[in-house]
C-alpha positions as CSV (number, residue, x, y, z in Angstrom):
1,M,-56.0,-40.7,14.8
2,H,-54.0,-44.0,13.9
3,H,-56.3,-44.4,11.1
4,R,-55.4,-40.9,9.7
5,M,-51.5,-41.5,10.2
6,K,-51.8,-44.8,8.1
7,I,-53.6,-42.6,5.3
8,L,-50.5,-40.4,5.7
9,I,-47.9,-42.7,5.5
10,F,-49.7,-44.2,2.3
11,L,-49.4,-41.1,0.8
12,A,-45.9,-40.5,1.4
13,A,-45.2,-43.9,0.3
14,A,-47.3,-43.5,-3.0
15,L,-45.3,-40.1,-3.7
16,V,-41.9,-41.3,-3.2
17,G,-42.9,-44.6,-5.2
18,S,-43.9,-42.0,-8.0
19,T,-41.0,-40.1,-8.2
20,L,-38.8,-43.4,-8.0
21,A,-40.7,-44.5,-10.9
22,D,-40.2,-41.3,-12.8
23,S,-36.6,-41.8,-12.1
24,D,-36.8,-45.1,-13.6
25,K,-38.3,-44.1,-16.6
26,L,-35.4,-41.7,-17.7
27,P,-32.5,-43.3,-18.6
28,F,-30.0,-40.3,-17.1
29,C,-31.6,-41.0,-13.9
30,K,-30.3,-44.6,-13.5
31,I,-26.9,-43.2,-13.8
32,C,-26.8,-39.9,-12.6
33,K,-28.4,-37.4,-10.0
34,C,-32.1,-36.4,-10.8
35,H,-34.3,-33.6,-9.1
36,F,-37.8,-33.6,-10.4
37,T,-40.0,-30.4,-10.4
38,N,-43.1,-30.0,-8.5
39,D,-45.1,-31.6,-11.3
40,D,-42.6,-34.7,-11.0
41,E,-42.8,-35.0,-14.8
42,Q,-39.2,-32.8,-15.7
43,A,-36.0,-33.8,-14.3
44,D,-32.9,-31.8,-13.6
45,V,-30.1,-33.9,-14.5
46,T,-26.5,-33.8,-12.8
47,C,-23.7,-35.7,-14.4
48,T,-20.7,-34.2,-12.9
49,T,-18.8,-37.4,-11.4
50,N,-20.0,-39.8,-14.2
51,I,-18.0,-40.0,-17.5
52,I,-20.7,-41.2,-20.2
53,Y,-19.1,-41.9,-23.6
54,N,-22.3,-42.3,-25.4
55,I,-24.5,-39.7,-24.2
56,F,-25.5,-38.8,-27.6
57,D,-27.2,-42.4,-27.9
58,D,-31.1,-42.1,-28.9
59,Y,-31.3,-44.6,-25.9
60,Y,-30.7,-41.7,-23.5
61,W,-33.1,-39.1,-25.1
62,K,-36.0,-40.8,-27.1
63,I,-38.9,-43.0,-25.6
64,N,-38.5,-46.4,-26.9
65,G,-40.4,-47.1,-29.9
66,T,-41.6,-43.4,-30.7
67,N,-40.1,-40.1,-31.5
68,E,-40.8,-38.4,-28.3
69,S,-38.3,-36.7,-26.1
70,Y,-37.6,-37.8,-22.6
71,A,-38.7,-35.3,-20.0
72,Y,-35.5,-33.5,-19.3
73,A,-35.7,-29.9,-17.9
74,S,-32.0,-29.0,-17.5
75,I,-28.9,-31.2,-17.7
76,N,-25.6,-30.4,-16.2
77,F,-22.9,-32.3,-18.3
78,Q,-19.6,-31.2,-16.3
79,N,-16.5,-33.0,-16.3
80,N,-17.2,-35.3,-18.8
81,Q,-14.0,-34.9,-21.1
82,F,-15.7,-34.6,-24.1
83,G,-12.7,-33.1,-26.4
84,D,-13.8,-32.4,-29.6
85,L,-18.0,-32.0,-29.6
86,T,-18.6,-33.6,-33.1
87,Y,-22.1,-35.4,-32.5
88,I,-25.4,-33.6,-32.9
89,F,-27.5,-33.6,-29.7
90,P,-30.8,-35.5,-30.0
91,Q,-33.8,-33.8,-29.8
92,S,-35.1,-32.5,-26.5
93,N,-37.1,-30.2,-24.9
94,L,-34.5,-29.0,-22.3
95,T,-34.1,-25.3,-21.7
96,Y,-30.8,-25.7,-19.7
97,L,-27.5,-27.3,-21.0
98,N,-24.2,-27.1,-18.8
99,L,-21.2,-28.4,-20.5
100,A,-18.4,-26.5,-18.6
101,N,-15.1,-28.1,-18.0
102,N,-15.1,-31.0,-20.6
103,D,-11.9,-30.1,-22.5
104,I,-13.7,-29.0,-25.5
105,N,-11.5,-27.6,-28.0
106,K,-13.8,-28.0,-30.8
107,I,-17.7,-27.7,-31.6
108,A,-19.0,-29.0,-34.8
109,D,-21.5,-27.4,-37.2
110,S,-25.1,-28.0,-36.0
111,V,-24.4,-29.7,-32.9
112,F,-27.3,-27.9,-30.9
113,Q,-29.7,-27.8,-33.6
114,N,-32.4,-30.4,-32.1
115,L,-32.7,-28.2,-28.8
116,Q,-35.2,-25.7,-30.0
117,N,-36.0,-24.6,-26.6
118,M,-32.7,-24.4,-25.2
119,N,-32.6,-20.9,-23.0
120,T,-29.2,-21.1,-21.5
121,L,-25.9,-22.9,-22.9
122,I,-22.6,-23.0,-20.3
123,L,-19.5,-23.7,-22.4
124,S,-17.4,-22.3,-19.6
125,Y,-13.8,-23.8,-18.8
126,N,-13.2,-25.3,-21.7
127,D,-10.4,-25.0,-24.4
128,L,-12.2,-23.2,-27.3
129,E,-9.7,-21.4,-29.4
130,I,-12.1,-20.9,-32.7
131,L,-15.9,-21.0,-32.8
132,H,-17.4,-21.3,-36.3
133,P,-20.8,-19.6,-36.9
134,D,-22.6,-22.7,-37.7
135,A,-21.8,-24.4,-34.4
136,F,-24.8,-22.6,-33.2
137,K,-26.8,-23.4,-36.4
138,G,-30.5,-24.5,-36.1
139,V,-32.5,-26.6,-38.4
140,Y,-32.6,-25.3,-41.5
141,L,-35.4,-27.0,-43.7
142,E,-36.6,-26.6,-47.3
143,T,-39.9,-25.1,-45.6
144,R,-38.6,-23.5,-42.6
145,L,-36.0,-22.0,-40.9
146,L,-35.7,-22.8,-37.3
147,P,-32.4,-20.9,-35.6
148,L,-31.9,-21.5,-31.9
149,R,-34.1,-18.2,-31.2
150,S,-34.6,-19.4,-27.5
151,L,-31.2,-19.2,-26.5
152,K,-31.1,-16.1,-24.1
153,E,-27.9,-16.9,-22.0
154,L,-24.3,-18.0,-23.8
155,R,-21.5,-18.5,-21.3
156,L,-18.2,-18.8,-23.2
157,D,-15.9,-17.7,-20.2
158,H,-12.4,-19.5,-19.5
159,N,-11.6,-20.3,-22.7
160,K,-8.8,-19.6,-25.1
161,L,-10.8,-17.0,-27.5
162,H,-8.5,-14.5,-28.9
163,T,-11.2,-13.1,-31.5
164,L,-15.0,-13.9,-32.4
165,N,-16.5,-14.5,-36.0
166,Q,-18.2,-11.7,-36.9
167,D,-21.1,-14.2,-37.8
168,I,-20.7,-16.1,-34.7
169,F,-24.4,-15.1,-33.3
170,E,-26.1,-15.2,-36.8
171,H,-28.5,-18.1,-35.5
172,T,-28.8,-17.0,-32.4
173,T,-29.6,-13.5,-32.6
174,D,-31.7,-13.1,-29.3
175,I,-29.0,-13.6,-27.1
176,E,-29.2,-11.4,-23.7
177,I,-26.4,-12.6,-21.7
178,L,-23.1,-13.0,-23.2
179,D,-20.2,-14.0,-21.0
180,L,-16.6,-13.6,-22.5
181,S,-14.7,-13.1,-19.7
182,Y,-11.4,-14.9,-18.6
183,N,-10.6,-15.2,-22.6
184,P,-7.4,-13.6,-23.9
185,I,-9.0,-11.6,-26.0
186,V,-6.5,-8.4,-25.5
187,T,-8.0,-6.3,-28.5
188,I,-11.5,-6.2,-29.4
189,D,-11.2,-6.4,-33.1
190,Q,-13.5,-5.3,-35.9
191,H,-14.8,-9.1,-36.2
192,T,-15.5,-9.2,-32.4
193,L,-17.3,-6.0,-32.2
194,A,-19.2,-6.7,-35.1
195,A,-20.4,-10.2,-33.4
196,I,-21.2,-8.4,-30.2
197,D,-22.9,-5.4,-31.7
198,S,-25.2,-8.0,-34.0
199,L,-26.8,-9.1,-30.7
200,A,-29.7,-6.3,-30.5
201,Y,-31.0,-7.5,-27.5
202,L,-28.2,-7.9,-25.3
203,K,-28.6,-7.1,-22.1
204,E,-25.6,-8.3,-20.0
205,L,-22.0,-8.3,-21.0
206,Y,-19.1,-9.7,-19.3
207,L,-15.4,-9.1,-20.5
208,Q,-13.7,-9.1,-16.9
209,Y,-9.6,-10.5,-17.0
210,T,-9.8,-10.4,-21.1
211,E,-6.6,-8.4,-20.9
212,I,-8.2,-5.4,-22.8
213,T,-7.1,-2.0,-22.1
214,T,-10.1,-0.1,-23.6
215,L,-13.4,-0.4,-25.7
216,P,-13.6,0.7,-29.4
217,D,-15.1,3.6,-30.2
218,N,-18.8,4.0,-30.5
219,M,-18.9,0.1,-29.3
220,L,-21.9,0.8,-26.5
221,H,-23.9,3.0,-29.1
222,T,-25.2,-0.3,-31.0
223,P,-26.7,-2.2,-28.0
224,K,-29.8,-0.2,-27.0
225,F,-30.6,-2.6,-24.0
226,L,-27.6,-3.1,-22.4
227,E,-28.0,-3.1,-18.6
228,V,-24.8,-4.8,-17.3
229,L,-21.2,-4.1,-18.1
230,D,-18.4,-5.6,-16.1
231,L,-14.9,-4.9,-17.2
232,S,-13.1,-6.1,-14.3
233,G,-9.3,-7.3,-14.1
234,N,-8.1,-5.7,-17.2
235,P,-5.2,-3.0,-17.6
236,I,-7.8,-0.2,-17.9
237,S,-6.2,3.1,-17.1
238,K,-8.8,5.6,-18.6
239,L,-12.3,5.2,-19.1
240,P,-13.3,4.0,-22.7
241,A,-15.0,7.2,-24.4
242,T,-17.9,4.9,-25.6
243,L,-19.2,5.0,-21.9
244,Q,-21.1,8.1,-22.9
245,Q,-23.1,6.4,-25.2
246,V,-24.6,3.7,-23.3
247,H,-28.7,4.1,-23.1
248,K,-29.8,1.6,-20.5
249,L,-27.1,1.0,-18.6
250,T,-27.9,0.5,-14.8
251,S,-24.7,-1.7,-13.5
252,L,-21.0,-0.7,-14.1
253,Y,-18.3,-2.8,-12.9
254,L,-14.5,-1.7,-13.1
255,N,-12.9,-3.7,-10.3
256,N,-9.2,-4.5,-10.4
257,T,-8.3,-1.8,-13.0
258,N,-5.5,0.6,-13.7
259,F,-7.1,3.5,-12.5
260,D,-4.7,6.1,-10.8
261,N,-6.5,9.5,-10.1
262,L,-10.2,10.2,-11.1
263,T,-10.9,13.9,-11.8
264,E,-13.3,16.0,-13.3
265,E,-11.4,15.9,-16.8
266,N,-10.9,12.1,-16.7
267,G,-13.8,11.0,-14.7
268,F,-17.3,9.7,-15.5
269,P,-19.4,11.1,-18.3
270,E,-22.7,11.9,-18.1
271,M,-24.6,8.4,-17.2
272,P,-27.6,9.1,-16.0
273,T,-29.0,5.5,-16.2
274,V,-26.1,4.0,-14.1
275,K,-27.5,3.0,-10.6
276,V,-24.7,0.8,-9.3
277,L,-21.1,1.0,-9.5
278,H,-18.2,-1.2,-8.5
279,L,-14.7,0.3,-7.9
280,C,-12.8,-1.9,-5.6
281,R,-9.4,-3.6,-5.5
282,N,-7.7,-0.8,-7.3
283,Q,-4.4,-0.9,-6.2
284,Y,-3.1,2.6,-7.7
285,L,-6.6,4.4,-7.0
286,S,-5.5,7.0,-4.8
287,H,-7.9,10.3,-5.4
288,L,-11.3,10.8,-5.8
289,K,-11.2,14.5,-7.1
290,K,-14.0,17.2,-7.4
291,H,-16.9,16.2,-9.7
292,S,-14.9,12.7,-10.8
293,L,-18.4,11.0,-10.1
294,S,-20.9,13.7,-10.9
295,G,-21.9,12.3,-14.3
296,L,-23.6,9.2,-12.4
297,I,-26.1,11.6,-11.1
298,N,-29.1,8.8,-10.4
299,L,-26.2,6.3,-8.6
300,E,-28.2,4.6,-5.6
301,E,-25.0,2.2,-4.8
302,L,-21.2,2.8,-4.6
303,H,-19.3,0.2,-3.9
304,M,-15.5,1.3,-3.3
305,S,-13.5,-1.3,-0.9
306,D,-10.4,-2.7,-0.9
307,N,-8.4,0.0,-2.8
308,I,-5.1,-0.1,-0.7
309,A,-4.0,3.5,-1.8
310,L,-7.3,5.4,-1.9
311,S,-6.5,8.1,0.8
312,H,-8.8,11.0,-0.6
313,I,-12.4,11.3,-1.7
314,D,-13.1,15.1,-2.4
315,P,-16.5,16.6,-0.8
316,L,-17.7,17.4,-4.3
317,A,-16.8,13.7,-5.9
318,M,-20.0,12.9,-6.6
319,A,-21.6,16.6,-6.8
320,M,-22.7,18.1,-9.9
321,I,-23.1,21.5,-10.3
322,R,-26.5,23.1,-12.0
323,N,-25.1,25.8,-14.5
324,H,-28.3,28.0,-14.1
325,T,-28.4,28.1,-10.6
326,G,-24.6,27.6,-9.4
327,G,-25.9,25.0,-6.9
328,A,-25.0,21.2,-6.5
329,I,-27.2,18.3,-6.5
330,W,-25.7,14.9,-5.2
331,P,-26.9,11.0,-6.3
332,P,-29.7,9.4,-4.1
333,I,-27.2,7.1,-2.7
334,K,-28.7,4.2,-0.6
335,K,-25.7,1.9,-0.5
336,L,-22.2,3.0,0.4
337,H,-19.4,0.4,0.9
338,I,-15.9,2.4,1.2
339,N,-14.2,-0.8,3.6
340,N,-10.6,-1.5,3.6
341,N,-9.3,1.6,1.8
342,K,-6.8,4.2,3.0
343,L,-8.9,6.8,4.2
344,A,-8.0,8.8,7.1
345,Y,-10.4,11.5,6.8
346,L,-14.0,11.8,5.4
347,D,-16.0,14.7,4.6
348,S,-20.0,14.7,5.6
349,D,-20.4,16.4,2.3
350,I,-19.7,13.3,0.0
351,I,-23.2,12.3,-0.2
352,A,-26.4,14.4,0.9
353,R,-28.4,12.3,3.1
354,W,-26.3,9.8,5.2
355,D,-29.9,9.1,7.4
356,G,-31.0,7.8,3.8
357,L,-28.6,5.0,3.8
358,T,-29.6,1.5,3.9
359,H,-26.3,0.0,3.8
360,L,-23.1,1.3,5.0
361,D,-19.7,-0.2,5.6
362,I,-16.8,2.2,6.6
363,R,-14.5,-0.3,8.4
364,A,-11.0,-0.9,8.1
365,N,-9.7,2.4,7.2
366,P,-7.1,4.2,9.3
367,W,-9.3,6.9,10.7
368,T,-7.9,9.8,12.3
369,C,-9.8,10.7,15.6
370,E,-9.4,14.2,15.5
371,C,-11.7,17.3,15.3
372,E,-12.0,16.9,11.5
373,N,-13.8,13.5,12.0
374,Q,-15.8,14.5,14.5
375,W,-18.8,14.2,13.0
376,L,-18.1,10.8,12.3
377,I,-18.7,9.9,15.8
378,E,-21.2,12.0,16.7
379,D,-23.5,12.5,13.9
380,L,-22.6,9.3,11.6
381,V,-22.6,6.6,14.4
382,P,-26.4,6.8,15.7
383,I,-27.1,6.5,12.1
384,Y,-24.5,3.3,11.4
385,L,-25.8,1.7,14.5
386,K,-29.5,1.6,13.2
387,I,-28.3,0.4,9.6
388,D,-25.9,-2.4,10.9
389,E,-24.8,-2.3,14.6
390,E,-22.2,-4.9,14.4
391,S,-20.4,-3.2,11.7
392,A,-20.8,0.2,13.4
393,K,-18.8,-1.1,16.7
394,Q,-15.8,-2.6,14.6
395,V,-15.1,0.8,13.3
396,Q,-11.5,1.6,15.2
397,C,-9.4,4.8,15.6
398,A,-5.8,4.5,13.7
399,A,-4.6,8.1,15.1
400,P,-3.5,9.9,17.1
401,I,-1.5,7.2,18.9
402,E,-3.2,7.7,22.2
403,M,-6.6,7.1,20.4
404,E,-5.5,3.8,18.7
405,R,-7.4,1.7,21.4
406,F,-10.8,3.1,20.9
407,S,-13.5,2.6,18.4
408,F,-15.9,4.9,17.2
409,Y,-18.8,3.1,19.2
410,E,-16.7,3.6,22.6
411,L,-15.9,7.2,21.7
412,Y,-19.8,7.6,20.9
413,E,-20.8,6.3,24.0
414,K,-18.6,8.1,26.1
415,K,-19.8,11.1,25.0
416,A,-23.2,10.2,25.4
417,T,-22.9,9.5,28.9
């Protein structure tokens, strides 16, 4: 037994020694935090508290006396106050580079050209106002062209961008995730539109809090692979017409907008691919009228919480009428979050199958515990208890005054006994 314990201790010590040895071999690991992957060969480097002024020095990147690069998998250089990014990164096989919160206001040409395996580039929380197309230029040799084809995710959020050069992505055409949120764009001009439309493989586009009031006509016709679109936090009062042109959109975020009433006329167009809709924190949204959501016939998740004025959801808000039969069909809702609104009544027909839900939240609404809502207590509470017992027991009556002290669960229990 003692012999086996000694072997285990020896192996553990050897493992720690190996990790420390690997750490000592990598210059960044001497001054930054490093985490090694399972093979103990590639390091994830985090330099968020160290201000390093000479990070572009070959000493940190190239193995001494060779042209080989140190094995960095990812590098996080937040809070290093770069200012202008004018030096070219030495060659590296890293796949992730985070340069957030570095006071970067200018990026020179070809800065990232030697990072041919970089998959993710984070430039969030900087002072960028203008980006030149050649900032993302790859290696151009007489015999071959090496654009940054590996780059799939580009985060430019929380900067000062008003527009994009139409050729900004000419060297990074394979981007799939683009985040432009929290930039004062205001209007998506022709140059910005051309830039976004040049990303043929774009899957996720984040435009929240960019001060835009709409999307240009036909903007969503070109990105045929777009799956996620976030327009939250913008003064949008009318659904952009181009939404009807989406091809593969599955998730749509419209939180904190200027929507008022949604009706059949101004509601959602037919978007059969959309499965997830977020309509939260819309302070002016008061009514969802008949067929306002009927274009989302395959909707599975409806997140519609914290709308302080939302007092009415029509029983047919999500129903689509079949022209040839006159009958109605409802989307296959699995997750329904309508908590913290101003709902006093709820019709049982707003969705087709309450017993098909996997998630439900109706808390923090001023529910009236009268005959119109009797089904909530008798039929919905037992279903709700199976889905989320804790949440189900927190739904409270708000009227009439003599019922304010009761929860739905207490009334259900009282009736059951």
